A tleap script that builds the chain and sets N, CA, C and O, in Angstrom:
source leaprc.protein.ff14SB
mol = sequence {
  NMET MET GLY PRO LYS ALA ARG ALA HIE ALA
  GLU ARG ALA MET ARG ARG LEU GLY VAL GLU
  VAL ARG GLU ASP ALA GLU VAL VAL LYS VAL
  LEU PRO ASP ALA VAL GLU LEU ALA GLY GLY
  GLU LEU ILE CGLY
}
set mol.1.N position { 0.011 -15.928 -12.200 }
set mol.1.CA position { -0.016 -14.722 -11.382 }
set mol.1.C position { -1.127 -14.843 -10.337 }
set mol.1.O position { -2.121 -15.545 -10.525 }
set mol.2.N position { -0.921 -14.149 -9.259 }
set mol.2.CA position { -1.921 -14.108 -8.184 }
set mol.2.C position { -3.007 -13.101 -8.537 }
set mol.2.O position { -2.782 -12.133 -9.263 }
set mol.3.N position { -4.170 -13.358 -8.007 }
set mol.3.CA position { -5.241 -12.381 -8.121 }
set mol.3.C position { -4.963 -11.212 -7.180 }
set mol.3.O position { -4.091 -11.312 -6.317 }
set mol.4.N position { -5.687 -10.110 -7.331 }
set mol.4.CA position { -5.424 -8.920 -6.519 }
set mol.4.C position { -5.602 -9.138 -5.015 }
set mol.4.O position { -4.829 -8.596 -4.225 }
set mol.5.N position { -6.605 -9.919 -4.603 }
set mol.5.CA position { -6.814 -10.160 -3.164 }
set mol.5.C position { -5.684 -11.001 -2.585 }
set mol.5.O position { -5.170 -10.698 -1.508 }
set mol.6.N position { -5.297 -12.057 -3.299 }
set mol.6.CA position { -4.214 -12.919 -2.823 }
set mol.6.C position { -2.898 -12.146 -2.775 }
set mol.6.O position { -2.107 -12.307 -1.846 }
set mol.7.N position { -2.677 -11.322 -3.765 }
set mol.7.CA position { -1.448 -10.528 -3.809 }
set mol.7.C position { -1.383 -9.552 -2.626 }
set mol.7.O position { -0.340 -9.417 -1.985 }
set mol.8.N position { -2.497 -8.877 -2.342 }
set mol.8.CA position { -2.542 -7.936 -1.218 }
set mol.8.C position { -2.317 -8.672 0.098 }
set mol.8.O position { -1.604 -8.177 0.971 }
set mol.9.N position { -2.915 -9.844 0.246 }
set mol.9.CA position { -2.742 -10.636 1.463 }
set mol.9.C position { -1.276 -11.047 1.634 }
set mol.9.O position { -0.716 -10.917 2.723 }
set mol.10.N position { -0.663 -11.541 0.565 }
set mol.10.CA position { 0.738 -11.967 0.630 }
set mol.10.C position { 1.648 -10.792 0.957 }
set mol.10.O position { 2.585 -10.934 1.743 }
set mol.11.N position { 1.381 -9.637 0.362 }
set mol.11.CA position { 2.211 -8.460 0.637 }
set mol.11.C position { 2.092 -8.033 2.097 }
set mol.11.O position { 3.099 -7.720 2.732 }
set mol.12.N position { 0.881 -8.018 2.633 }
set mol.12.CA position { 0.700 -7.652 4.054 }
set mol.12.C position { 1.424 -8.637 4.957 }
set mol.12.O position { 2.073 -8.237 5.923 }
set mol.13.N position { 1.315 -9.920 4.647 }
set mol.13.CA position { 1.975 -10.948 5.462 }
set mol.13.C position { 3.493 -10.772 5.425 }
set mol.13.O position { 4.154 -10.871 6.459 }
set mol.14.N position { 4.043 -10.514 4.252 }
set mol.14.CA position { 5.505 -10.329 4.146 }
set mol.14.C position { 5.959 -9.093 4.911 }
set mol.14.O position { 6.985 -9.121 5.590 }
set mol.15.N position { 5.200 -8.014 4.800 }
set mol.15.CA position { 5.579 -6.788 5.528 }
set mol.15.C position { 5.536 -7.013 7.038 }
set mol.15.O position { 6.393 -6.510 7.764 }
set mol.16.N position { 4.535 -7.773 7.518 }
set mol.16.CA position { 4.462 -8.085 8.957 }
set mol.16.C position { 5.695 -8.863 9.399 }
set mol.16.O position { 6.138 -8.730 10.540 }
set mol.17.N position { 6.247 -9.671 8.507 }
set mol.17.CA position { 7.440 -10.460 8.823 }
set mol.17.C position { 8.732 -9.670 8.641 }
set mol.17.O position { 9.821 -10.201 8.862 }
set mol.18.N position { 8.615 -8.403 8.240 }
set mol.18.CA position { 9.798 -7.570 8.071 }
set mol.18.C position { 10.442 -7.677 6.703 }
set mol.18.O position { 11.577 -7.238 6.513 }
set mol.19.N position { 9.724 -8.259 5.744 }
set mol.19.CA position { 10.258 -8.391 4.391 }
set mol.19.C position { 10.021 -7.085 3.644 }
set mol.19.O position { 8.904 -6.567 3.626 }
set mol.20.N position { 11.074 -6.555 3.026 }
set mol.20.CA position { 10.943 -5.357 2.208 }
set mol.20.C position { 10.405 -5.783 0.846 }
set mol.20.O position { 11.030 -6.577 0.142 }
set mol.21.N position { 9.245 -5.252 0.482 }
set mol.21.CA position { 8.603 -5.609 -0.780 }
set mol.21.C position { 8.994 -4.573 -1.827 }
set mol.21.O position { 8.805 -3.373 -1.630 }
set mol.22.N position { 9.537 -5.050 -2.933 }
set mol.22.CA position { 9.908 -4.167 -4.044 }
set mol.22.C position { 9.190 -4.634 -5.297 }
set mol.22.O position { 9.485 -5.696 -5.846 }
set mol.23.N position { 8.252 -3.830 -5.733 }
set mol.23.CA position { 7.518 -4.182 -6.947 }
set mol.23.C position { 8.337 -3.766 -8.169 }
set mol.23.O position { 9.062 -2.772 -8.136 }
set mol.24.N position { 8.213 -4.521 -9.217 }
set mol.24.CA position { 8.877 -4.235 -10.498 }
set mol.24.C position { 10.397 -4.255 -10.388 }
set mol.24.O position { 11.074 -3.620 -11.196 }
set mol.25.N position { 10.941 -4.956 -9.423 }
set mol.25.CA position { 12.394 -5.103 -9.301 }
set mol.25.C position { 12.793 -6.388 -10.024 }
set mol.25.O position { 12.241 -7.455 -9.755 }
set mol.26.N position { 13.739 -6.281 -10.929 }
set mol.26.CA position { 14.172 -7.450 -11.690 }
set mol.26.C position { 15.410 -8.061 -11.061 }
set mol.26.O position { 16.443 -7.404 -10.932 }
set mol.27.N position { 15.300 -9.315 -10.674 }
set mol.27.CA position { 16.434 -10.054 -10.127 }
set mol.27.C position { 17.197 -10.647 -11.304 }
set mol.27.O position { 16.634 -11.372 -12.124 }
set mol.28.N position { 18.500 -10.325 -11.376 }
set mol.28.CA position { 19.310 -10.835 -12.491 }
set mol.28.C position { 20.246 -11.953 -12.071 }
set mol.28.O position { 20.738 -12.704 -12.913 }
set mol.29.N position { 20.494 -12.068 -10.765 }
set mol.29.CA position { 21.387 -13.126 -10.304 }
set mol.29.C position { 21.023 -13.508 -8.873 }
set mol.29.O position { 20.750 -12.646 -8.038 }
set mol.30.N position { 21.025 -14.798 -8.607 }
set mol.30.CA position { 20.794 -15.301 -7.254 }
set mol.30.C position { 22.101 -15.884 -6.755 }
set mol.30.O position { 22.660 -16.793 -7.368 }
set mol.31.N position { 22.587 -15.356 -5.639 }
set mol.31.CA position { 23.838 -15.788 -5.024 }
set mol.31.C position { 23.521 -16.565 -3.750 }
set mol.31.O position { 22.381 -16.528 -3.287 }
set mol.32.N position { 24.487 -17.263 -3.174 }
set mol.32.CA position { 24.214 -18.035 -1.954 }
set mol.32.C position { 23.655 -17.198 -0.797 }
set mol.32.O position { 22.869 -17.699 0.007 }
set mol.33.N position { 24.061 -15.921 -0.711 }
set mol.33.CA position { 23.627 -15.097 0.421 }
set mol.33.C position { 23.033 -13.759 0.011 }
set mol.33.O position { 22.902 -12.865 0.846 }
set mol.34.N position { 22.670 -13.604 -1.261 }
set mol.34.CA position { 22.136 -12.333 -1.735 }
set mol.34.C position { 21.466 -12.526 -3.098 }
set mol.34.O position { 21.561 -13.589 -3.711 }
set mol.35.N position { 20.796 -11.483 -3.547 }
set mol.35.CA position { 20.312 -11.413 -4.919 }
set mol.35.C position { 20.808 -10.112 -5.516 }
set mol.35.O position { 20.961 -9.114 -4.812 }
set mol.36.N position { 21.054 -10.124 -6.801 }
set mol.36.CA position { 21.487 -8.919 -7.502 }
set mol.36.C position { 20.339 -8.431 -8.372 }
set mol.36.O position { 19.748 -9.199 -9.132 }
set mol.37.N position { 20.028 -7.130 -8.249 }
set mol.37.CA position { 18.968 -6.545 -9.053 }
set mol.37.C position { 19.534 -5.991 -10.360 }
set mol.37.O position { 20.744 -5.806 -10.489 }
set mol.38.N position { 18.661 -5.730 -11.320 }
set mol.38.CA position { 19.069 -5.267 -12.641 }
set mol.38.C position { 19.930 -4.004 -12.568 }
set mol.38.O position { 20.804 -3.808 -13.414 }
set mol.39.N position { 19.703 -3.161 -11.591 }
set mol.39.CA position { 20.490 -1.925 -11.454 }
set mol.39.C position { 21.827 -2.115 -10.786 }
set mol.39.O position { 22.560 -1.147 -10.582 }
set mol.40.N position { 22.166 -3.360 -10.436 }
set mol.40.CA position { 23.447 -3.647 -9.805 }
set mol.40.C position { 23.404 -3.725 -8.300 }
set mol.40.O position { 24.406 -4.086 -7.684 }
set mol.41.N position { 22.291 -3.403 -7.684 }
set mol.41.CA position { 22.176 -3.413 -6.221 }
set mol.41.C position { 22.154 -4.867 -5.718 }
set mol.41.O position { 21.463 -5.725 -6.268 }
set mol.42.N position { 22.926 -5.109 -4.664 }
set mol.42.CA position { 22.924 -6.420 -4.018 }
set mol.42.C position { 22.080 -6.336 -2.746 }
set mol.42.O position { 22.225 -5.413 -1.945 }
set mol.43.N position { 21.205 -7.310 -2.583 }
set mol.43.CA position { 20.368 -7.379 -1.391 }
set mol.43.C position { 20.653 -8.721 -0.739 }
set mol.43.O position { 20.523 -9.773 -1.366 }
set mol.44.N position { 21.045 -8.670 0.529 }
set mol.44.CA position { 21.339 -9.935 1.181 }
set mol.44.C position { 21.487 -9.855 2.639 }
set mol.44.O position { 21.737 -10.870 3.290 }
savepdb mol mol.pdb
quit
């Protein structure tokens, strides 16, 4: 796991790049063009 400073830095960098950060989201399946979360939501 990352330390708190590294984690905060990575999160800020991802948000600047337009990445939606979802904490505590469980990925249950990785597809060629999407990921499926535990609740059934597809992100891609």
